[in-house]
C-alpha positions in Angstrom: 0.0 0.1 -0.1 1.5 3.5 -0.9 2.4 5.6 2.1 -0.8 8.3 2.4 -3.3 5.7 1.3 -6.1 4.2 3.7 -7.4 1.1 3.7 -10.5 0.4 2.3 -13.2 -1.7 3.9 -14.1 -4.2 1.1 -16.2 -6.1 3.5 -18.8 -2.9 3.9 -18.6 -2.4 0.2 -19.9 -5.7 -0.3 -22.4 -5.5 2.4 -24.2 -2.1 1.2 -24.0 -3.4 -2.6 -26.1 -6.3 -1.0 -28.5 -5.1 1.2 -29.0 -1.6 -0.8 -28.2 -1.6 -4.2 -30.0 1.5 -4.5 -27.3 3.4 -2.6 -25.3 3.9 -5.9 -27.8 5.7 -7.5 -28.7 8.0 -4.8 -25.2 8.8 -4.5 -25.0 9.7 -8.0 -28.2 12.0 -7.7 -26.5 13.7 -4.8 -22.9 14.3 -6.1 -21.9 17.6 -7.0 -21.0 18.2 -10.4 -18.8 20.7 -12.8 -17.9 21.4 -16.3 -14.9 19.8 -18.0 -13.0 23.0 -18.8 -13.6 26.7 -18.3 -15.1 29.0 -20.6 -12.3 31.0 -22.3 -14.8 33.6 -23.0 -15.5 34.3 -19.5 -12.0 35.8 -19.1 -12.3 37.8 -22.7 -12.2 41.6 -22.0 -15.6 43.4 -22.9 -16.3 44.2 -26.3 -16.2 47.7 -27.4 -19.3 49.3 -28.1 -20.9 49.2 -31.4 -20.7 52.1 -33.6 -23.6 54.6 -34.1 -26.1 53.2 -36.6 -24.7 49.7 -36.5 -26.6 46.6 -34.8 -25.3 45.9 -31.6 -23.4 42.6 -31.5 -25.4 39.7 -30.0 -24.4 38.5 -26.6 -24.9 34.9 -25.3 -27.5 34.7 -22.8 -26.4 34.4 -19.1 -26.2 30.6 -18.0 -28.9 30.1 -15.6 -28.3 29.6 -11.9 -28.2 26.2 -10.5 -30.5 25.8 -7.9 -29.5 24.4 -4.7 -29.9 20.5 -4.1 -32.3 19.7 -1.5 -30.3 18.3 1.6 -29.8 14.7 1.3 -32.5 12.3 3.4 -31.0 10.8 6.5 -29.4 7.2 6.7 -32.5 4.5 6.2 -32.6 2.6 9.3 -31.3 -1.0 9.4 -33.7 -3.5 8.4 -35.5 -5.8 11.2 -33.0 -8.4 12.2 -29.9 -6.8 10.4 -27.2 -5.1 12.3 -26.5 -1.7 11.2 -23.9 -1.2 8.7 -20.6 0.6 9.5 -20.4 4.0 9.1 -24.2 4.1 8.5 -24.7 7.0 10.2 -22.5 10.0 9.4 -23.6 13.7 10.0 -25.7 14.7 7.3 -24.4 16.7 4.7 -21.3 14.8 4.3 -20.6 12.7 1.3 -21.7 9.5 2.9 -25.3 11.0 4.0 -27.1 7.5 2.4 -24.9 5.1 4.7 -22.0 4.4 2.6 -20.0 2.0 3.9 -16.2 2.7 4.8 -13.6 2.2 7.2 -14.2 4.6 10.0 -12.2 7.8 9.5 -11.2 6.8 6.2 -13.2 9.4 4.0 -16.8 10.0 5.4 -15.7 13.2 6.8 -14.3 14.3 3.5 -16.1 17.3 2.7 -17.2 17.6 -1.3 -14.8 19.8 -2.9 -11.8 19.7 -0.5 -8.6 18.2 -1.6 -7.6 16.3 1.4 -9.5 14.8 4.4 -10.0 17.6 7.2 -6.8 17.8 9.4 -4.4 16.4 7.1 -1.6 18.7 6.7 -1.0 19.8 2.8 1.3 18.4 0.8 4.7 20.3 0.4 4.3 23.4 -1.7 0.8 22.5 -2.5 -1.9 24.7 -2.9 -5.2 23.3 -2.3 -8.1 23.7 -4.6 -11.4 23.7 -2.9 -14.7 23.7 -5.2 -17.9 24.3 -3.9 -20.8 22.3 -5.3 -20.9 22.7 -9.1 -17.6 24.6 -9.2 -16.3 26.2 -12.2 -14.2 24.2 -14.3 -10.2 24.2 -14.6 -8.2 25.4 -17.7 -6.5 21.9 -18.1 -7.5 18.7 -17.0 -5.7 15.9 -15.2 -7.9 12.9 -15.3 -7.0 9.4 -13.3 -7.8 6.5 -15.7 -8.6 3.1 -14.0 -10.9 1.2 -16.6 -8.1 -1.3 -17.3 -9.5 -4.4 -15.3 -12.5 -4.5 -17.3 -10.7 -5.3 -20.6 -8.7 -8.0 -18.7 -5.7 -5.7 -18.2 -4.6 -6.2 -15.0 -0.6 -6.1 -15.4 1.6 -3.0 -14.6 5.3 -3.6 -15.7 6.4 -6.8 -13.9 3.6 -6.9 -11.8 1.2 -9.5 -13.7 -1.6 -8.8 -10.8 -1.0 -5.5 -10.0 -4.7 -4.4 -10.6 -6.3 -7.5 -9.3 -6.6 -6.3 -5.8 -9.8 -4.0 -5.7 -9.4 -2.7 -2.3 -5.7 -1.7 -2.8 -6.5 0.0 -6.6 -9.6 1.7 -4.6 -7.2 3.1 -2.0 -4.6 4.4 -4.7 -7.6 5.9 -6.5 -8.8 7.7 -3.4 -5.2 8.9 -2.5 -4.9 10.7 -6.1 -8.1 11.6 -6.4 -7.5 13.9 -2.7 -4.4 15.4 -4.2 -4.5 19.0 -5.2 -5.1 19.4 -8.9 -6.7 16.5 -9.9 -9.9 16.9 -11.8 -11.7 13.7 -12.1 -11.6 9.9 -13.4 -12.1 7.6 -16.0 -13.3 4.2 -14.9 -15.6 1.3 -16.0 -18.8 1.0 -13.8 -18.0 -1.2 -11.1 -15.3 0.8 -10.1 -17.1 4.0 -10.5 -20.1 2.7 -8.5 -17.0 1.9 -5.5 -16.0 5.4 -5.8 -19.7 6.9 -5.8 -20.2 4.7 -2.5 -16.9 6.0 -1.0 -17.9 9.6 -1.4 -14.9 10.0 -3.9 -16.2 11.9 -6.6 -17.4 15.2 -5.2 -16.6 17.9 -7.4 -14.9 15.7 -9.7 -15.2 15.1 -13.5 -16.3 11.6 -14.2 -16.1 9.8 -17.4 -17.5 6.3 -17.9 -15.7 3.8 -19.9 -17.9 2.5 -22.9 -16.4 -0.4 -25.0 -14.5 -2.9 -23.0 -15.3 -6.3 -25.0 -11.7 -6.3 -26.7 -10.5 -8.7 -23.9 -6.6 -8.4 -23.8 -5.2 -11.4 -25.8 -8.4 -12.4 -27.2 -8.8 -13.6 -30.8 -11.8 -11.3 -30.9 -9.7 -8.4 -29.3 -10.4 -6.0 -32.0 -14.1 -6.7 -32.2 -14.4 -4.2 -29.4 -17.9 -4.2 -28.5 -19.7 -2.0 -25.9 -20.1 -3.4 -22.9 -19.5 -0.9 -20.6 -21.4 2.5 -20.2 -24.2 3.5 -22.7 -25.1 7.0 -23.3 -28.5 6.7 -21.1 -26.5 5.4 -18.4 -24.1 8.3 -18.5 -27.2 10.6 -18.7 -28.9 8.6 -15.9 -26.1 8.7 -13.4 -25.2 12.5 -14.2 -21.9 11.8 -15.3 -19.6 14.0 -17.4 -18.4 12.4 -20.2 -17.7 8.9 -22.0 -14.8 7.4 -23.4 -14.3 5.0 -26.3 -11.5 2.7 -27.2 -10.9 2.8 -31.2 -8.1 0.2 -32.3 -7.7 0.1 -36.3 -5.8 -3.0 -37.6 -6.0 -2.5 -41.5 -6.2 -6.4 -42.0 -8.7 -7.1 -39.4 -12.3 -7.3 -39.9 -13.3 -6.7 -36.4 -12.0 -2.9 -36.7 -14.7 -2.5 -39.3 -17.6 -3.2 -36.8 -15.9 -1.3 -34.1 -15.6 1.6 -36.3 -19.1 1.6 -37.4 -20.3 1.2 -33.8 -18.2 4.0 -32.7 -19.6 6.6 -35.2 -23.0 5.7 -34.1 -22.1 6.2 -30.5 -20.4 9.7 -31.4 -24.0 10.6 -32.9 -25.9 9.2 -29.8 -23.8 11.5 -27.2 -24.0 14.5 -29.5 -27.8 14.2 -29.5 -27.5 14.2 -25.5 -24.5 17.2 -25.6 -22.2 14.8 -23.6 -18.4 15.1 -24.4 -17.0 11.8 -25.8 -13.5 11.2 -25.5 -12.2 8.6 -28.5 -9.0 6.9 -28.0 -7.6 6.1 -31.5 -5.0 3.6 -32.4 -3.5 2.3 -35.4 -2.3 -1.5 -34.4 -0.8 -4.4 -36.1 -0.3 -8.1 -34.9 3.4 -9.3 -34.0 3.5 -12.8 -33.1 -0.2 -12.8 -32.1 0.1 -9.6 -29.7 -1.1 -6.5 -30.8 1.0 -3.3 -31.1 0.1 0.0 -31.4 1.9 2.1 -34.1 3.3 5.5 -32.7 4.9 7.0 -35.4 3.9 10.3 -36.2 2.2 9.3 -39.5 0.2 6.4 -37.8 -0.9 9.3 -35.0 -2.2 11.5 -37.5 -3.9 9.1 -39.5 -5.7 7.6 -36.4 -6.6 11.3 -35.4 -8.1 12.2 -38.6 -10.1 8.9 -38.8 -11.5 9.5 -35.3 -12.3 13.1 -36.0 -14.2 12.2 -39.1 -16.7 9.9 -37.3 -20.5 10.6 -36.8 -22.7 13.3 -38.1 -21.2 15.8 -35.9 -17.8 16.5 -34.2 -19.1 19.0 -31.8 -18.8 17.1 -28.8 -15.9 14.7 -29.8 -12.6 14.9 -28.0 -9.3 12.9 -28.8 -7.4 11.0 -26.2 -4.0 10.2 -28.0 -0.5 8.7 -27.0 2.7 10.8 -27.6 4.4 9.7 -30.7 7.5 7.3 -30.4 9.6 10.4 -31.5 8.3 13.6 -29.5 9.3 15.8 -32.1 6.8 14.2 -34.3 4.0 15.1 -32.0 3.2 18.3 -33.3 2.7 17.4 -36.8 0.7 14.4 -35.8 -1.9 16.6 -33.9 -1.8 19.3 -36.4 -3.9 16.8 -38.7 -7.3 17.7 -36.6 -8.3 20.8 -34.4 -10.3 18.7 -31.9 -9.7 19.0 -28.2 -7.2 16.6 -27.3 -5.9 14.9 -23.9 -2.7 13.1 -23.9 -2.6 9.3 -22.5 -0.4 8.1 -20.1 0.2 4.6 -20.4 2.4 2.2 -18.3 5.9 3.4 -16.6 6.7 0.2 -15.3 10.2 0.3 -17.3 11.3 2.7 -14.6 11.6 5.6 -17.1 9.7 8.2 -15.3 11.8 11.0 -16.1 11.9 10.6 -19.6 8.0 10.0 -19.9 7.3 13.2 -17.8 9.4 15.4 -20.3 7.5 13.7 -23.3 4.1 14.9 -21.7 5.5 18.0 -20.7 6.6 18.9 -24.3 3.2 17.8 -25.8 1.3 19.9 -23.4 2.4 22.6 -25.1 0.6 22.4 -28.4 -2.3 24.2 -29.1 -4.9 21.6 -29.1 -3.9 19.4 -26.0 -6.2 20.4 -23.0 -4.6 18.0 -20.6 -3.8 14.6 -19.2 -5.6 11.3 -18.8 -2.9 8.9 -17.2 -3.8 5.5 -14.7 -1.1 3.2 -14.1 1.7 5.8 -14.8 0.4 7.7 -11.7 -1.2 4.8 -9.7 1.6 2.2 -9.9 4.8 4.5 -10.4 8.3 2.7 -10.5 9.5 4.4 -7.0 6.0 3.5 -5.6 5.0 7.0 -4.6 1.7 7.9 -5.8 1.2 11.3 -4.4 4.6 12.0 -5.6 3.8 11.0 -9.1 0.4 12.7 -9.3 2.0 16.0 -7.8 4.3 15.9 -10.6 1.8 15.5 -13.5 -0.2 18.4 -11.8 2.9 20.6 -12.0 3.4 19.6 -15.6 -0.1 21.3 -16.5 
């Protein structure tokens, strides 16, 4: 367990899931939300008045004020014959009003929008960013990714089962999400449900992973079916965006099915005005193993294909790897104008400083809006999750 992480009471999580499955939807309904990015127009100076005799420029209507949410109902009493759930009666107004199971003292007193539990000393040199309910969005995004297990990807570096311990993974996620400057999380439904019950998603951007059917190592791996969140699930749970993986092997017909389904998903997400992060790769098989092509030409090609999906790209973002040769990244991303986030990958080889430098250079490019990283930050080579996350924050 990394330094600073607190044990997660997995037994209590399983108990609340078994007895009160509706607690997940209730936690989602109460969660404080926020937009993905700040509106740059809000920082623009006022435009000069129109010249006499000319029509005044139209000004966008101000967004309606968000009404206050009603206070959460008190925790339901235990059912007859059942012992009360541990941690089921926190003070009203905390992130666990509905009887969310937690290790006592782990996170139930974590105030929504704060960057660390009450009483915890701030990280050295860190400036806490507190966010009220429905707080304004950041200028750049840092999202922690944790959707790998749903595709059967459990290894990190030389640890083949690193992601197989759900309690440890949740502890690492909660630690990462508590660091100042971390904006949200990308994960599959089961992990996001756990984080909702743990009260760890208050004031965070929440992204649901949509297609996890391309299981690692399977013969059908490129027939990447949508087995995760559907657009209607993201809407029902009040999540903020979706993500789909788009791997294209020009010699594998399964890629065409994934490409077609991805296009229709772009349409449906746009109809709901939900941002969709598309993660495109050109891939090829080498001795039966899929390998991503990271040349500048391959990245530009995959970006251009992803940008052209659907009837509109208005709500499409790209989630792109950094090119094998960092100097080619600018040319690769010049292929599109879509907002882009960088993906992190696995730093299991221990070359953290080199990867951080590649991120730093790519983050300067005009369309890059932030970073989405998972294994690189949750399982750094030196084991210091907080340090890895704080370094990533500094790159932004």
